[in-house]
C-alpha beads as a LAMMPS data file, in Angstrom:
LAMMPS data file: protein, C-alpha beads

445 atoms
444 bonds

1 atom types
1 bond types

-500.0 500.0 xlo xhi
-500.0 500.0 ylo yhi
-500.0 500.0 zlo zhi

Masses

1 110.0

Atoms # bond

1 1 1 -2.351 16.992 -18.069
2 1 1 -4.605 17.900 -20.989
3 1 1 -3.705 14.985 -23.224
4 1 1 -1.635 17.065 -25.687
5 1 1 1.165 14.530 -25.316
6 1 1 0.246 11.619 -27.631
7 1 1 1.934 9.127 -25.301
8 1 1 -0.475 10.122 -22.532
9 1 1 -3.969 10.179 -24.033
10 1 1 -6.977 11.511 -22.194
11 1 1 -9.233 8.799 -20.869
12 1 1 -12.588 8.740 -22.662
13 1 1 -15.473 9.478 -20.314
14 1 1 -17.658 6.381 -20.466
15 1 1 -20.620 7.838 -18.587
16 1 1 -22.603 11.075 -18.847
17 1 1 -22.230 13.875 -16.355
18 1 1 -24.568 13.577 -13.406
19 1 1 -27.553 15.887 -13.534
20 1 1 -28.348 17.075 -10.046
21 1 1 -31.953 17.384 -9.044
22 1 1 -33.340 14.292 -10.752
23 1 1 -34.984 11.277 -9.111
24 1 1 -34.624 11.477 -5.329
25 1 1 -34.766 8.971 -2.524
26 1 1 -32.968 9.155 0.802
27 1 1 -32.074 5.658 2.021
28 1 1 -28.309 6.121 1.602
29 1 1 -28.385 9.517 3.257
30 1 1 -30.346 8.124 6.182
31 1 1 -27.879 5.235 6.530
32 1 1 -24.913 7.639 6.540
33 1 1 -26.584 9.983 9.014
34 1 1 -27.370 7.091 11.357
35 1 1 -24.046 5.285 11.304
36 1 1 -21.410 7.993 11.070
37 1 1 -20.619 10.481 13.843
38 1 1 -22.481 13.736 13.278
39 1 1 -24.114 12.150 10.255
40 1 1 -20.796 12.053 8.439
41 1 1 -20.990 15.873 8.511
42 1 1 -22.973 15.739 5.257
43 1 1 -24.959 18.830 6.162
44 1 1 -21.758 20.788 6.852
45 1 1 -20.529 20.695 3.243
46 1 1 -20.497 24.131 1.608
47 1 1 -19.187 22.806 -1.740
48 1 1 -15.810 24.576 -1.576
49 1 1 -14.258 21.964 -3.893
50 1 1 -11.098 21.350 -1.837
51 1 1 -11.789 17.615 -1.911
52 1 1 -12.253 17.467 -5.677
53 1 1 -9.283 19.701 -6.505
54 1 1 -6.783 17.300 -4.951
55 1 1 -8.451 14.017 -5.909
56 1 1 -6.791 12.244 -8.864
57 1 1 -10.079 10.399 -9.498
58 1 1 -12.027 13.623 -10.086
59 1 1 -13.767 13.562 -13.448
60 1 1 -13.686 9.813 -13.902
61 1 1 -17.167 8.400 -14.514
62 1 1 -18.393 12.006 -14.445
63 1 1 -17.923 12.062 -10.681
64 1 1 -15.796 13.635 -7.956
65 1 1 -15.900 13.719 -4.121
66 1 1 -17.855 16.973 -3.914
67 1 1 -20.459 15.726 -6.362
68 1 1 -20.813 12.474 -4.409
69 1 1 -21.619 14.375 -1.204
70 1 1 -24.124 16.591 -2.966
71 1 1 -25.831 13.611 -4.595
72 1 1 -26.179 11.874 -1.247
73 1 1 -27.534 15.027 0.323
74 1 1 -30.087 15.316 -2.472
75 1 1 -31.172 11.703 -2.090
76 1 1 -29.885 10.528 -5.489
77 1 1 -29.414 6.938 -4.357
78 1 1 -29.863 5.292 -7.736
79 1 1 -27.157 7.359 -9.400
80 1 1 -24.711 6.752 -6.555
81 1 1 -25.411 3.008 -6.431
82 1 1 -24.831 2.576 -10.168
83 1 1 -21.644 4.628 -10.455
84 1 1 -18.413 2.647 -10.722
85 1 1 -16.670 5.662 -9.206
86 1 1 -17.141 4.265 -5.709
87 1 1 -14.721 1.473 -6.751
88 1 1 -12.333 3.728 -8.668
89 1 1 -11.946 5.878 -5.540
90 1 1 -9.008 4.522 -3.535
91 1 1 -10.332 5.791 -0.165
92 1 1 -6.915 7.412 0.323
93 1 1 -8.283 10.027 2.798
94 1 1 -6.789 13.032 1.000
95 1 1 -10.258 14.545 0.599
96 1 1 -10.744 14.250 4.358
97 1 1 -7.235 15.616 4.979
98 1 1 -7.977 18.871 3.135
99 1 1 -11.675 19.243 3.995
100 1 1 -12.259 22.268 6.290
101 1 1 -15.422 20.619 7.605
102 1 1 -13.880 17.141 8.035
103 1 1 -16.499 15.326 5.978
104 1 1 -15.427 11.677 6.031
105 1 1 -15.959 10.771 2.388
106 1 1 -13.876 7.536 2.560
107 1 1 -16.181 6.184 5.270
108 1 1 -19.153 7.127 3.146
109 1 1 -17.584 5.250 0.220
110 1 1 -17.123 2.244 2.502
111 1 1 -20.790 2.281 3.420
112 1 1 -21.890 2.639 -0.205
113 1 1 -19.621 -0.253 -1.225
114 1 1 -21.096 -2.429 1.511
115 1 1 -24.574 -1.772 0.099
116 1 1 -23.734 -3.012 -3.381
117 1 1 -25.038 -6.506 -4.253
118 1 1 -22.227 -9.039 -4.004
119 1 1 -22.514 -10.132 -7.629
120 1 1 -22.006 -6.539 -8.816
121 1 1 -18.865 -5.854 -6.808
122 1 1 -15.551 -5.926 -8.748
123 1 1 -14.590 -9.521 -9.480
124 1 1 -10.889 -9.034 -8.803
125 1 1 -11.370 -7.746 -5.253
126 1 1 -14.048 -10.356 -4.552
127 1 1 -11.827 -13.213 -5.740
128 1 1 -8.897 -12.044 -3.623
129 1 1 -11.126 -11.731 -0.574
130 1 1 -12.396 -15.280 -1.122
131 1 1 -8.887 -16.668 -1.674
132 1 1 -7.650 -15.188 1.588
133 1 1 -10.493 -16.851 3.461
134 1 1 -9.969 -20.286 1.942
135 1 1 -6.606 -21.157 3.491
136 1 1 -4.802 -20.928 6.822
137 1 1 -2.030 -18.783 5.351
138 1 1 -4.562 -16.045 4.413
139 1 1 -2.777 -15.793 1.055
140 1 1 -4.694 -14.171 -1.790
141 1 1 -2.499 -16.229 -4.117
142 1 1 -3.879 -19.414 -2.574
143 1 1 -0.445 -20.458 -1.333
144 1 1 -0.596 -23.389 1.072
145 1 1 1.418 -23.695 4.255
146 1 1 3.442 -26.535 2.711
147 1 1 4.335 -24.542 -0.402
148 1 1 5.182 -21.497 1.700
149 1 1 7.610 -23.454 3.866
150 1 1 9.192 -25.091 0.826
151 1 1 9.810 -21.778 -0.979
152 1 1 11.223 -20.071 2.118
153 1 1 13.563 -22.981 2.836
154 1 1 14.702 -23.139 -0.789
155 1 1 15.531 -19.427 -1.031
156 1 1 17.255 -19.440 2.374
157 1 1 19.391 -22.431 1.347
158 1 1 20.448 -20.597 -1.800
159 1 1 21.448 -17.471 0.136
160 1 1 23.458 -19.484 2.644
161 1 1 25.242 -21.364 -0.132
162 1 1 26.021 -18.452 -2.454
163 1 1 26.299 -15.226 -0.456
164 1 1 29.371 -14.550 1.633
165 1 1 28.708 -13.753 5.279
166 1 1 25.269 -15.338 5.361
167 1 1 26.131 -19.005 5.786
168 1 1 24.442 -18.824 9.219
169 1 1 21.328 -17.020 7.998
170 1 1 18.320 -18.217 9.959
171 1 1 14.747 -17.839 8.701
172 1 1 12.652 -18.953 11.701
173 1 1 9.230 -20.503 11.317
174 1 1 6.714 -20.686 14.208
175 1 1 9.322 -19.645 16.761
176 1 1 7.671 -19.363 20.163
177 1 1 8.209 -16.138 22.090
178 1 1 9.923 -14.213 19.275
179 1 1 9.653 -10.454 19.585
180 1 1 8.537 -9.947 15.978
181 1 1 6.016 -11.881 13.934
182 1 1 6.868 -10.929 10.359
183 1 1 4.188 -10.885 7.686
184 1 1 4.790 -10.991 3.938
185 1 1 2.953 -10.065 0.740
186 1 1 2.161 -13.456 -0.782
187 1 1 2.927 -12.287 -4.319
188 1 1 6.635 -12.439 -3.441
189 1 1 6.989 -16.153 -2.611
190 1 1 4.783 -16.997 -5.595
191 1 1 6.239 -14.712 -8.274
192 1 1 9.450 -13.137 -6.934
193 1 1 10.764 -15.395 -4.156
194 1 1 14.281 -13.948 -4.347
195 1 1 12.830 -10.561 -3.266
196 1 1 12.322 -11.932 0.257
197 1 1 16.044 -12.489 0.820
198 1 1 17.094 -8.817 1.230
199 1 1 14.623 -8.448 4.074
200 1 1 15.959 -11.555 5.817
201 1 1 19.518 -10.249 5.546
202 1 1 18.504 -6.913 7.052
203 1 1 16.884 -8.680 10.022
204 1 1 19.930 -10.940 10.366
205 1 1 22.394 -8.040 10.507
206 1 1 20.156 -6.076 12.885
207 1 1 20.101 -9.047 15.265
208 1 1 16.302 -9.042 15.277
209 1 1 14.428 -11.719 17.199
210 1 1 11.768 -12.666 14.665
211 1 1 9.746 -15.427 13.116
212 1 1 7.416 -16.221 10.252
213 1 1 4.326 -18.295 10.866
214 1 1 3.261 -21.319 8.887
215 1 1 -0.235 -19.838 9.169
216 1 1 -1.595 -16.291 9.010
217 1 1 1.525 -14.747 7.489
218 1 1 0.046 -13.207 4.322
219 1 1 0.062 -9.392 4.448
220 1 1 -3.172 -8.682 2.616
221 1 1 -6.851 -8.238 3.358
222 1 1 -8.942 -7.422 0.293
223 1 1 -12.120 -8.060 2.258
224 1 1 -11.616 -4.616 3.802
225 1 1 -11.621 -3.083 0.303
226 1 1 -14.752 -5.069 -0.509
227 1 1 -16.427 -3.537 2.577
228 1 1 -17.283 -7.062 3.673
229 1 1 -16.992 -6.582 7.424
230 1 1 -17.663 -10.207 8.331
231 1 1 -14.869 -11.500 6.103
232 1 1 -12.535 -8.659 7.085
233 1 1 -13.042 -9.594 10.736
234 1 1 -12.507 -13.301 10.020
235 1 1 -9.081 -12.641 8.498
236 1 1 -7.982 -10.312 11.296
237 1 1 -9.075 -12.791 13.980
238 1 1 -7.295 -15.633 12.219
239 1 1 -4.023 -13.695 12.011
240 1 1 -4.298 -12.355 15.561
241 1 1 -4.781 -15.861 16.939
242 1 1 -1.572 -17.016 15.252
243 1 1 0.495 -14.103 16.592
244 1 1 -0.888 -14.488 20.108
245 1 1 -0.504 -18.266 19.919
246 1 1 3.224 -17.870 19.309
247 1 1 3.514 -15.282 22.071
248 1 1 5.053 -12.616 19.819
249 1 1 5.044 -9.055 21.137
250 1 1 4.902 -7.188 17.812
251 1 1 3.367 -7.956 14.460
252 1 1 5.981 -6.361 12.217
253 1 1 4.404 -5.243 8.981
254 1 1 6.754 -5.335 6.007
255 1 1 6.427 -3.007 3.057
256 1 1 2.671 -3.524 2.762
257 1 1 0.400 -0.555 3.264
258 1 1 -3.138 -1.857 3.158
259 1 1 -2.722 -4.821 5.511
260 1 1 -1.177 -2.481 8.077
261 1 1 -4.370 -0.424 8.025
262 1 1 -6.667 -3.444 7.740
263 1 1 -5.071 -5.190 10.703
264 1 1 -4.832 -2.200 13.052
265 1 1 -8.288 -0.883 12.261
266 1 1 -9.762 -4.377 12.290
267 1 1 -8.484 -5.105 15.796
268 1 1 -10.165 -1.927 17.004
269 1 1 -13.341 -2.027 14.915
270 1 1 -14.186 -5.624 15.789
271 1 1 -12.918 -5.354 19.386
272 1 1 -10.584 -8.323 18.977
273 1 1 -8.602 -9.049 22.160
274 1 1 -4.862 -9.342 21.546
275 1 1 -1.601 -9.019 23.474
276 1 1 0.694 -7.642 20.763
277 1 1 1.314 -4.339 18.972
278 1 1 1.216 -3.720 15.213
279 1 1 4.131 -1.699 13.863
280 1 1 5.750 -0.841 10.547
281 1 1 9.218 -2.080 9.716
282 1 1 10.148 1.390 8.408
283 1 1 10.412 2.723 11.969
284 1 1 12.717 -0.180 12.829
285 1 1 14.894 0.436 9.773
286 1 1 15.436 3.953 11.124
287 1 1 16.080 2.726 14.667
288 1 1 18.587 0.092 13.571
289 1 1 20.469 2.637 11.458
290 1 1 20.612 5.189 14.276
291 1 1 21.864 2.615 16.775
292 1 1 24.508 1.269 14.395
293 1 1 22.954 -2.158 14.002
294 1 1 22.644 -1.569 10.270
295 1 1 25.829 -0.207 8.689
296 1 1 24.214 1.806 5.928
297 1 1 26.664 3.953 3.931
298 1 1 25.765 6.248 0.995
299 1 1 29.360 6.181 -0.258
300 1 1 28.388 3.787 -3.062
301 1 1 26.369 6.640 -4.631
302 1 1 28.840 9.475 -4.088
303 1 1 30.294 9.316 -7.591
304 1 1 27.276 7.790 -9.329
305 1 1 25.019 10.622 -8.098
306 1 1 21.867 8.665 -8.943
307 1 1 18.792 10.534 -7.757
308 1 1 15.986 8.942 -5.763
309 1 1 12.517 10.055 -4.737
310 1 1 10.078 8.287 -2.435
311 1 1 6.361 7.563 -2.464
312 1 1 4.495 8.269 0.783
313 1 1 1.976 5.400 1.022
314 1 1 -1.469 6.701 1.997
315 1 1 -2.104 3.687 4.229
316 1 1 1.085 4.184 6.259
317 1 1 1.309 7.968 6.357
318 1 1 -1.980 9.859 5.993
319 1 1 -4.198 7.016 7.265
320 1 1 -1.972 5.706 10.077
321 1 1 1.201 7.242 11.519
322 1 1 1.020 10.690 9.953
323 1 1 4.160 12.688 9.201
324 1 1 6.207 10.802 11.805
325 1 1 6.639 7.772 9.565
326 1 1 7.206 10.014 6.532
327 1 1 10.141 11.620 8.338
328 1 1 11.516 8.235 9.362
329 1 1 11.211 7.100 5.761
330 1 1 13.231 10.084 4.562
331 1 1 15.871 9.504 7.213
332 1 1 16.320 5.920 5.986
333 1 1 16.427 6.891 2.312
334 1 1 18.904 9.729 2.820
335 1 1 21.120 7.494 4.938
336 1 1 21.159 4.957 2.107
337 1 1 21.540 7.133 -1.008
338 1 1 22.975 10.393 0.346
339 1 1 21.030 13.503 1.304
340 1 1 22.241 15.272 -1.819
341 1 1 20.838 12.497 -4.018
342 1 1 17.334 12.536 -2.569
343 1 1 14.642 14.806 -4.009
344 1 1 11.090 15.050 -2.688
345 1 1 7.901 15.006 -4.688
346 1 1 5.547 17.904 -4.202
347 1 1 3.188 17.753 -2.386
348 1 1 4.468 15.130 0.022
349 1 1 4.092 13.465 3.417
350 1 1 0.487 13.549 4.686
351 1 1 -0.516 15.822 1.821
352 1 1 0.833 13.525 -0.887
353 1 1 -1.341 12.344 -3.761
354 1 1 -2.452 8.729 -3.893
355 1 1 -0.764 6.755 -6.673
356 1 1 -4.042 5.133 -7.724
357 1 1 -3.303 1.560 -6.707
358 1 1 -5.014 1.567 -3.311
359 1 1 -8.536 0.815 -2.195
360 1 1 -8.501 -2.406 -4.180
361 1 1 -8.162 -0.506 -7.472
362 1 1 -5.052 -2.466 -8.418
363 1 1 -7.257 -5.578 -8.656
364 1 1 -10.274 -4.188 -10.496
365 1 1 -11.113 -4.220 -14.201
366 1 1 -10.872 -0.428 -14.381
367 1 1 -7.403 -0.498 -15.928
368 1 1 -7.740 2.640 -18.063
369 1 1 -9.218 4.558 -15.167
370 1 1 -6.433 3.462 -12.820
371 1 1 -3.763 4.557 -15.272
372 1 1 -5.505 7.863 -15.852
373 1 1 -5.732 8.322 -12.084
374 1 1 -1.961 7.682 -11.873
375 1 1 -1.025 10.494 -14.233
376 1 1 -0.928 12.978 -11.363
377 1 1 1.539 10.711 -9.549
378 1 1 3.519 10.297 -12.758
379 1 1 3.859 14.072 -13.081
380 1 1 5.050 14.292 -9.473
381 1 1 7.767 11.728 -10.096
382 1 1 8.896 13.188 -13.413
383 1 1 9.208 16.658 -11.900
384 1 1 11.822 15.329 -9.470
385 1 1 13.966 14.042 -12.380
386 1 1 14.780 11.063 -10.166
387 1 1 16.017 7.826 -11.725
388 1 1 14.295 5.748 -9.025
389 1 1 11.045 5.940 -7.089
390 1 1 11.238 4.020 -3.803
391 1 1 7.874 2.457 -2.950
392 1 1 7.570 1.038 0.612
393 1 1 4.135 -0.427 -0.139
394 1 1 3.360 -3.327 -2.440
395 1 1 0.285 -1.812 -4.109
396 1 1 2.141 1.475 -4.636
397 1 1 5.000 -0.523 -6.124
398 1 1 2.758 -2.326 -8.602
399 1 1 0.817 0.797 -9.615
400 1 1 3.815 3.104 -10.044
401 1 1 5.741 0.453 -11.949
402 1 1 2.733 0.011 -14.245
403 1 1 2.166 3.705 -14.985
404 1 1 5.890 4.177 -15.574
405 1 1 5.886 1.465 -18.209
406 1 1 2.571 2.486 -19.730
407 1 1 3.613 6.105 -20.248
408 1 1 7.185 5.168 -21.276
409 1 1 8.672 7.120 -18.374
410 1 1 12.381 6.841 -17.674
411 1 1 12.490 5.879 -14.026
412 1 1 12.585 2.597 -12.121
413 1 1 10.385 1.502 -9.217
414 1 1 12.183 -0.184 -6.343
415 1 1 11.522 -1.575 -2.860
416 1 1 13.092 0.128 0.152
417 1 1 14.780 -3.113 1.266
418 1 1 16.614 -3.261 -2.078
419 1 1 18.124 0.189 -1.585
420 1 1 19.115 -0.589 2.016
421 1 1 20.943 -3.761 1.010
422 1 1 22.631 -1.912 -1.851
423 1 1 23.885 0.681 0.657
424 1 1 25.244 -2.092 2.894
425 1 1 26.956 -3.915 0.030
426 1 1 24.908 -7.089 0.540
427 1 1 22.510 -7.052 -2.386
428 1 1 22.770 -10.384 -4.167
429 1 1 23.051 -10.848 -7.911
430 1 1 19.560 -12.381 -8.129
431 1 1 17.935 -9.643 -6.021
432 1 1 18.140 -6.821 -8.588
433 1 1 15.179 -7.334 -10.885
434 1 1 13.781 -3.866 -10.130
435 1 1 17.066 -2.036 -10.707
436 1 1 17.958 -0.414 -14.011
437 1 1 21.123 -0.979 -16.007
438 1 1 22.827 1.852 -14.103
439 1 1 22.691 -0.205 -10.863
440 1 1 22.479 -3.761 -12.144
441 1 1 26.132 -4.441 -11.226
442 1 1 26.620 -1.819 -8.469
443 1 1 28.425 -3.247 -5.440
444 1 1 29.001 -6.672 -6.978
445 1 1 32.516 -8.042 -6.772

Bonds

1 1 1 2
2 1 2 3
3 1 3 4
4 1 4 5
5 1 5 6
6 1 6 7
7 1 7 8
8 1 8 9
9 1 9 10
10 1 10 11
11 1 11 12
12 1 12 13
13 1 13 14
14 1 14 15
15 1 15 16
16 1 16 17
17 1 17 18
18 1 18 19
19 1 19 20
20 1 20 21
21 1 21 22
22 1 22 23
23 1 23 24
24 1 24 25
25 1 25 26
26 1 26 27
27 1 27 28
28 1 28 29
29 1 29 30
30 1 30 31
31 1 31 32
32 1 32 33
33 1 33 34
34 1 34 35
35 1 35 36
36 1 36 37
37 1 37 38
38 1 38 39
39 1 39 40
40 1 40 41
41 1 41 42
42 1 42 43
43 1 43 44
44 1 44 45
45 1 45 46
46 1 46 47
47 1 47 48
48 1 48 49
49 1 49 50
50 1 50 51
51 1 51 52
52 1 52 53
53 1 53 54
54 1 54 55
55 1 55 56
56 1 56 57
57 1 57 58
58 1 58 59
59 1 59 60
60 1 60 61
61 1 61 62
62 1 62 63
63 1 63 64
64 1 64 65
65 1 65 66
66 1 66 67
67 1 67 68
68 1 68 69
69 1 69 70
70 1 70 71
71 1 71 72
72 1 72 73
73 1 73 74
74 1 74 75
75 1 75 76
76 1 76 77
77 1 77 78
78 1 78 79
79 1 79 80
80 1 80 81
81 1 81 82
82 1 82 83
83 1 83 84
84 1 84 85
85 1 85 86
86 1 86 87
87 1 87 88
88 1 88 89
89 1 89 90
90 1 90 91
91 1 91 92
92 1 92 93
93 1 93 94
94 1 94 95
95 1 95 96
96 1 96 97
97 1 97 98
98 1 98 99
99 1 99 100
100 1 100 101
101 1 101 102
102 1 102 103
103 1 103 104
104 1 104 105
105 1 105 106
106 1 106 107
107 1 107 108
108 1 108 109
109 1 109 110
110 1 110 111
111 1 111 112
112 1 112 113
113 1 113 114
114 1 114 115
115 1 115 116
116 1 116 117
117 1 117 118
118 1 118 119
119 1 119 120
120 1 120 121
121 1 121 122
122 1 122 123
123 1 123 124
124 1 124 125
125 1 125 126
126 1 126 127
127 1 127 128
128 1 128 129
129 1 129 130
130 1 130 131
131 1 131 132
132 1 132 133
133 1 133 134
134 1 134 135
135 1 135 136
136 1 136 137
137 1 137 138
138 1 138 139
139 1 139 140
140 1 140 141
141 1 141 142
142 1 142 143
143 1 143 144
144 1 144 145
145 1 145 146
146 1 146 147
147 1 147 148
148 1 148 149
149 1 149 150
150 1 150 151
151 1 151 152
152 1 152 153
153 1 153 154
154 1 154 155
155 1 155 156
156 1 156 157
157 1 157 158
158 1 158 159
159 1 159 160
160 1 160 161
161 1 161 162
162 1 162 163
163 1 163 164
164 1 164 165
165 1 165 166
166 1 166 167
167 1 167 168
168 1 168 169
169 1 169 170
170 1 170 171
171 1 171 172
172 1 172 173
173 1 173 174
174 1 174 175
175 1 175 176
176 1 176 177
177 1 177 178
178 1 178 179
179 1 179 180
180 1 180 181
181 1 181 182
182 1 182 183
183 1 183 184
184 1 184 185
185 1 185 186
186 1 186 187
187 1 187 188
188 1 188 189
189 1 189 190
190 1 190 191
191 1 191 192
192 1 192 193
193 1 193 194
194 1 194 195
195 1 195 196
196 1 196 197
197 1 197 198
198 1 198 199
199 1 199 200
200 1 200 201
201 1 201 202
202 1 202 203
203 1 203 204
204 1 204 205
205 1 205 206
206 1 206 207
207 1 207 208
208 1 208 209
209 1 209 210
210 1 210 211
211 1 211 212
212 1 212 213
213 1 213 214
214 1 214 215
215 1 215 216
216 1 216 217
217 1 217 218
218 1 218 219
219 1 219 220
220 1 220 221
221 1 221 222
222 1 222 223
223 1 223 224
224 1 224 225
225 1 225 226
226 1 226 227
227 1 227 228
228 1 228 229
229 1 229 230
230 1 230 231
231 1 231 232
232 1 232 233
233 1 233 234
234 1 234 235
235 1 235 236
236 1 236 237
237 1 237 238
238 1 238 239
239 1 239 240
240 1 240 241
241 1 241 242
242 1 242 243
243 1 243 244
244 1 244 245
245 1 245 246
246 1 246 247
247 1 247 248
248 1 248 249
249 1 249 250
250 1 250 251
251 1 251 252
252 1 252 253
253 1 253 254
254 1 254 255
255 1 255 256
256 1 256 257
257 1 257 258
258 1 258 259
259 1 259 260
260 1 260 261
261 1 261 262
262 1 262 263
263 1 263 264
264 1 264 265
265 1 265 266
266 1 266 267
267 1 267 268
268 1 268 269
269 1 269 270
270 1 270 271
271 1 271 272
272 1 272 273
273 1 273 274
274 1 274 275
275 1 275 276
276 1 276 277
277 1 277 278
278 1 278 279
279 1 279 280
280 1 280 281
281 1 281 282
282 1 282 283
283 1 283 284
284 1 284 285
285 1 285 286
286 1 286 287
287 1 287 288
288 1 288 289
289 1 289 290
290 1 290 291
291 1 291 292
292 1 292 293
293 1 293 294
294 1 294 295
295 1 295 296
296 1 296 297
297 1 297 298
298 1 298 299
299 1 299 300
300 1 300 301
301 1 301 302
302 1 302 303
303 1 303 304
304 1 304 305
305 1 305 306
306 1 306 307
307 1 307 308
308 1 308 309
309 1 309 310
310 1 310 311
311 1 311 312
312 1 312 313
313 1 313 314
314 1 314 315
315 1 315 316
316 1 316 317
317 1 317 318
318 1 318 319
319 1 319 320
320 1 320 321
321 1 321 322
322 1 322 323
323 1 323 324
324 1 324 325
325 1 325 326
326 1 326 327
327 1 327 328
328 1 328 329
329 1 329 330
330 1 330 331
331 1 331 332
332 1 332 333
333 1 333 334
334 1 334 335
335 1 335 336
336 1 336 337
337 1 337 338
338 1 338 339
339 1 339 340
340 1 340 341
341 1 341 342
342 1 342 343
343 1 343 344
344 1 344 345
345 1 345 346
346 1 346 347
347 1 347 348
348 1 348 349
349 1 349 350
350 1 350 351
351 1 351 352
352 1 352 353
353 1 353 354
354 1 354 355
355 1 355 356
356 1 356 357
357 1 357 358
358 1 358 359
359 1 359 360
360 1 360 361
361 1 361 362
362 1 362 363
363 1 363 364
364 1 364 365
365 1 365 366
366 1 366 367
367 1 367 368
368 1 368 369
369 1 369 370
370 1 370 371
371 1 371 372
372 1 372 373
373 1 373 374
374 1 374 375
375 1 375 376
376 1 376 377
377 1 377 378
378 1 378 379
379 1 379 380
380 1 380 381
381 1 381 382
382 1 382 383
383 1 383 384
384 1 384 385
385 1 385 386
386 1 386 387
387 1 387 388
388 1 388 389
389 1 389 390
390 1 390 391
391 1 391 392
392 1 392 393
393 1 393 394
394 1 394 395
395 1 395 396
396 1 396 397
397 1 397 398
398 1 398 399
399 1 399 400
400 1 400 401
401 1 401 402
402 1 402 403
403 1 403 404
404 1 404 405
405 1 405 406
406 1 406 407
407 1 407 408
408 1 408 409
409 1 409 410
410 1 410 411
411 1 411 412
412 1 412 413
413 1 413 414
414 1 414 415
415 1 415 416
416 1 416 417
417 1 417 418
418 1 418 419
419 1 419 420
420 1 420 421
421 1 421 422
422 1 422 423
423 1 423 424
424 1 424 425
425 1 425 426
426 1 426 427
427 1 427 428
428 1 428 429
429 1 429 430
430 1 430 431
431 1 431 432
432 1 432 433
433 1 433 434
434 1 434 435
435 1 435 436
436 1 436 437
437 1 437 438
438 1 438 439
439 1 439 440
440 1 440 441
441 1 441 442
442 1 442 443
443 1 443 444
444 1 444 445
């Protein structure tokens, strides 16, 4: 990763290295010490460097996690408050995961972000936060309830008319008393509406009792990334009221990492009363396969021998379920592609590296920095020699797809629902945009 490969240039450092021991104030340190348990453990840091050694953002803007803690401890508020590094950091929690003293750097980053003047915060994250607040759907794409219902109905009609065995496919909307309230990344109905169909077919075959909502269905909350607690709370309350209003027992989060964290943490942080649970669909994929409700068969890949690896989303694994969901994810993938055709990245599970798309970074102007950050993930994927990287998180999907294209890497980035439908022989002709030529016609009659 030294930049000797001309297709992967080193990122120019746009800011000078921080000189410790310069101008000192202590407002940020005092704020951290007051608000975080045990003062955020700032005084416990003995500068071992474990946090910096495993952080893909180390070195960008002349900063790294260890240096940030030292600067705060030394009262270097001005340098911290003018460093773009606090927005390049994806708050993935890996620094906390490896820290022997459990210094909660991501929470410190959150507090620093909240202290930035609104007009200086990244425009992309700010715009997406505002868009989510401006409509009842909570869509960052600004999709109205009417447009949402039209797109869903149109895609469902097409599936019923063209795909054998799904003429009775039902895509419920505002169904009272359904077990699952399903959310959805709003980029899909706006830009890739056909990508919603595989998920509907999985739910149909599993016999799931589910519904969409005409309101509050969008699986995103960029206000959390903006560290705008008031707006973050507004979105969580709005969504919770819709789920409770329909009487659903579980908000079933689709392949979206950050909204899973934003919703669960928001309910707790803002003490929002609710009568439902928040769960990831990955655990239900595994359950439905084990109980025979999904007839997933890796036979399709026995002769092809196409290799797959999988990205462990920080928001779902390290920051939420831990290794449990990582194991469930591997069970699902191996059931779909064959155990012999799955190869793990290293490190993996709760110790995996962030891809660089989280924390709002996918929507900032720091494009070069984000791609540089992603080189560590790129190396992980390339070392597996896999033809496909399965990404059960939308931001991971967008980031890994981008770095693959940017560095001319020979692998494809694909959603988990695509692979499941491929393994059940139900993946439609128009649902293959993320597959390569090797699988473009696989399973089609």
